[in-house]
C-alpha positions in Angstrom: 0.0 0.0 0.0 2.9 2.3 0.7 4.4 1.9 -2.7 1.0 2.2 -4.4 0.4 5.5 -2.5 3.8 6.9 -3.8 2.7 6.2 -7.4 -0.7 7.7 -6.7 1.0 11.0 -5.8 1.8 11.4 -9.5 -1.7 10.4 -10.6 -3.3 12.9 -8.2 -0.9 15.6 -9.1 -1.8 15.3 -12.7 -5.6 14.8 -12.4 -6.4 16.6 -9.2 -3.8 19.2 -8.3 -3.3 20.6 -11.8 -7.0 21.0 -12.7 -7.7 22.6 -9.3 -4.8 25.1 -9.7 -6.0 26.0 -13.2 -9.5 26.7 -11.9 -8.1 28.8 -9.1 -5.8 30.8 -11.5 -8.3 31.3 -14.2 -11.5 32.0 -12.2 -10.0 32.9 -8.8 -12.2 30.3 -7.1 -11.6 27.2 -5.1 -13.9 24.2 -5.2 -15.6 23.4 -1.9 -14.0 20.7 0.2 -16.7 18.0 -0.6 -16.1 18.6 -4.4 -12.4 18.2 -4.0 -12.8 14.9 -2.0 -15.3 13.7 -4.7 -12.7 14.5 -7.3 -10.0 12.5 -5.5 -12.4 9.5 -5.0 -13.4 9.6 -8.7 -9.8 10.0 -10.0 -8.6 7.1 -7.8 -11.6 5.0 -8.8 -10.9 5.4 -12.5 -7.2 4.5 -11.9 -7.9 1.4 -9.9 -11.0 0.1 -11.8 -9.3 0.6 -15.2 -6.1 -1.2 -14.2 -7.9 -4.0 -12.4 -10.3 -4.6 -15.2 -7.7 -4.3 -18.0 -4.8 -6.5 -16.6 -5.7 -7.2 -13.0 -2.8 -5.2 -11.8 -1.9 -1.6 -11.0 1.6 -0.3 -11.6 2.6 -1.1 -8.0 1.1 -4.6 -8.2 3.2 -5.3 -11.2 6.3 -4.7 -9.2 5.2 -7.0 -6.4 3.9 -9.7 -8.9 0.4 -9.7 -7.5 -2.9 -9.3 -9.3 -6.6 -9.2 -8.7 -8.7 -11.9 -10.3 -12.3 -12.8 -10.4 -13.4 -16.2 -9.2 -12.8 -17.7 -12.6 -9.2 -16.5 -12.6 -9.6 -13.7 -15.2 -9.3 -10.0 -14.5 -12.5 -8.7 -12.9 -15.3 -7.1 -14.8 -15.7 -3.3 -14.5 -18.7 -3.9 -12.2 -16.7 -6.3 -10.0 -13.7 -4.0 -9.9 -15.9 -1.0 -9.0 -17.5 -3.0 -6.2 -14.1 -3.9 -4.9 -12.9 -0.3 -5.1 -15.9 1.0 -3.2 -15.7 -1.7 -0.5 -11.9 -1.1 -0.1 -12.6 2.5 1.2 -14.3 1.5 4.5 -12.0 -1.6 4.8 -8.9 0.6 4.6 -10.2 3.5 6.6 -11.4 1.3 9.5 -8.5 -1.2 9.2 -11.0 -4.0 10.1 -11.1 -5.1 6.4 -7.4 -5.3 6.3 -7.0 -7.1 9.6 -9.5 -9.6 8.2 -6.8 -11.1 6.0 -4.9 -12.2 9.1 -7.7 -14.6 10.1 -9.1 -15.5 6.6 -8.4 -19.1 5.6 -7.0 -17.9 2.2 -5.4 -14.7 3.5 -7.9 -12.6 1.5 -9.1 -9.1 2.4 -12.8 -8.7 3.4 -13.5 -6.4 0.4 -12.2 -9.2 -1.9 -14.4 -11.7 -0.3 -17.5 -9.5 -0.7 -16.6 -8.4 -4.2 -15.9 -11.9 -5.5 -12.3 -11.2 -6.2 -9.0 -12.4 -4.8 -5.3 -11.5 -4.8 -3.0 -14.0 -6.4 0.8 -14.1 -6.8 2.0 -14.6 -10.3 5.5 -15.8 -11.1 
């Protein structure tokens, strides 16, 4: 997660920071806080869902040789990847969903169980 967050800094700089700075410079306004958070959630959602659906891996996951797959072993559908993304927010923010993996028989996260996906190691 740490390595993924480092890579996401660049994604957010390009698709969040730059547009917000442009709006501020051109129209001398700042988006309200809720709109900025919504922007972040949408930008990150597009990043994760697109990568998971396309190849099952984000850039950081490629480095660690892990991928997300559906129950049949293929990259998840857009719907399944979106469900996983939305369920990952409360799982990560409360830590409960992440701790779940310590007790899960297959070492899978709670949001993976609920979304019908799993993390696999590829060699």
